[in-house]
Steps between C-alpha positions, in 0.01 A plus 500: 500500500205371298503144383431405141152375611425840655609681189284284279207545731544879492491481118184295506329737749581805289391325187172400660442851622558639154251259351221582755479858362258699718406197704211251514222745576579725210545197265160369612355846423649479154352159441160603628498770239549233232861600440822300499810613685800630311686168536196300403460710184857439398458127562199496269666707231843336466589145401509284807828517696671761280463814721828647626432775760725807537528732805290284718639634821507869420328743738413871487715767669229749595512625859207739497147452638599185690612318189828405671299251703339336201749299294365221277751318282445562129320831581186431301633384161594146389738518212721271284499293188370173367360339188176501304478203256876459547585857408660746743290780646547751787218566742411705798190470711391768748388353829183679630541330839809710568425876544218467251752425221609867523823594319808585710836597359623159612246289310522741206866398480401135492270569200776702335752214544278244319418767238866566431568120483212448261647768272851356512386140444236587241202345674139615569412680826166424666377714780226374728369816654301524822594831663349791687756727337796683656586430858405819671740454791797528261395819330704596194707183511209291395424746219865474389450122486202547270694742275785251461258222402322731251838581334578133462155429359574748223853379439376138469207593271538323168800307626336238723134416545362667817176368638305623804231322690283709732415252774353740757441871565773712332486872547712806441851423382420130502304534174759687292755222470232258369385771257854513356509127439380309189200323636281535809297215652231558760298272723119506501358642826835523686729732314477882464707776348461873555719799542273636774253275689130545557544673837736772350266554208203538732691762699631703204222471242207378718441206260393179664644194322583142598845347457367255242334774294798730527785263425384140501599229248196548274540883505857490383444219253180619343491890551839658557714255295773512770495123543523223238367184666278403793514165685238331713733464797867506586578154361313561174681829451841347557434222254397762242835673537672165436298465182585851385872429553476198272443734206784734583883496457712546807644826364512722198799317352333161491233343288175373642485133610385241246214288625453181292150446367322222319287754316579479132638813339295449187174439679204661325182621668205459273263673740688826440356515152167583658621720795498838318135606427429600141324812637788721615277671760459177694727406787702187568735395774867548410597267792351211299749570223797540735430183698438299181842578347746503797675194641266267691233771486656666803496878528625684810316826491648813656261765645188303398267730705630831378410666163341191353504640149871408494641159570857449619671186622751223453475179302735264315534408133695184442638518851625862479352776713327796328313802619160534346317833450155496347196723456182346649203563272273346760558807729452856370558358147873476581540870474823673617456736795720648776501197724548235233786697335689531828434141589633364167793748484642391833460135407675544166792685668537220758516235218753707313717536808516130550537360146139374480353508148168692468209351308222747430146413396326803351125581481480869575237755373709796612536720810214555739348842430368733772575798718617281794759326281627825341520687833656196655781511248431223254746662258782463750397160634426352157849617400644284774389187316624637175837571664522158663443312179738720300770473763479123540771301322381149595326295229158656430236295332160649414180335391209723385176306548247762405491880546825703488370857459675833504788591726415189710615285207844671515522473872420125523845374391457584134770448236574876529621448860739235372300193584684202352212296366150637439230251426127557427185289475285532186255672738735781573389860437797739471393857433496860628152437650194281463311515164196683635711776670724543199211529248312743722810730493601458134149503353313697766322713238354199305169339549449224756438233228819599316701489823374145566662390175815686582525311830501173312763638259717618786470163674597320184800718429639579843338293779706193426859396537594488133590863443739490797643173369553655156708775664707259711349612832362148549755219439243220463128449505422177687200289579395523871555129547868538411573759770702281736718360218561839346585671834751222589658527156542873552645453847743237375609737219556791738669300775847647433378856435756760566396865508614797704366849550730800440749563784345720769470528871126427476202631308256744630174309474172685566423456871 
């Protein structure tokens, strides 16, 4: 019969074995690659001393291909719950030192357990992914595990924030769960995502491509738009996730956290009076306007490397979180194209899902013309942004700084899409198109000298905010320096907004 001392020692031994993961040599290899282990990542991410681990002793049940001789407690995933800035979150971290982080039916059930708990308790779920994909030795069982996780990702969408960090190579099924979540973080030079790796591509299509070029952090942040953020290393990436969470509610039934600020709500920015060039063909940096008016000049940009003609991100006004969408005239004149429309549409829909007001800064000359855009489906993709704004029932505040031309004026949170407060600078130009283009169509048969005068007439009559204000499409024309104060007043006024869409299962947005 075992003594109490023996029982306690057995517990300590098993506990220690579980915490060693794949052993010292594999841990050293992880460190030599500049990566933290699963447990180290959780320790960096969560508030100190708050992690509660679940299913620490669990092992796989596979008996094929010699797997019955390889039992490692935890089976390659560390899961549980803890706190970030004192708020409950659920987390799982795949352990690459154990079977390459591959997914078994056993560790899939660990992930499913914390996912279900997160849904029941109304708390964010963060997945730290570092996986080679399905565990081949388990065959269809590992695929079943993926399918069950995908199903929960969809069920939880719009209910709790779901955030994925790609902390290593993730291939095959390992990339689809992150793709279903709200935000994806990647790590520079050490994380990769691809459905099929370079070796398979070379075999099938004879294309020679590196892991970095095919699915590295920069590729997915700048080219494909699959990922939203890139960190310098594991620690930096985890701290970025903590910052993102500070802007978000825990679930779709809660409001965003209020963060006290010493930044005055009526602060005026005199430099904004000179920001918009008098020549409407000249560029300026919309980020200067955004950072000048938000709390403490802090703007947390989402997808900063992708489709730079559109800006998306989070900030605070008077302590309250908002989502910001803005055209960027410093890049492609702030034009709407396929990529920028999709980027902004998904961001607006996320904000609407989680009760985050949307503030839109507009300077848009229209949609990007060209065969590539038309054949690529700009009609369909531009309609996604139109749909997102029209569908959103959160407070919607719009500020037109300069150009708002054509259909792009409608799309960018216009009064006609039920924006609550629409403001405009005196520099705003709201019209079907620019003066030159309009005159060349209307008066195309007149002499060049006469057309020049017509351009000035058109500019005076239409390329300004006053006609729209006369019709009630603009609620107030404001001076640029007043922007912060006026946006905060609008947000305060709409704080208790209550609006619902007609009862339906769901709309059929253009996909």
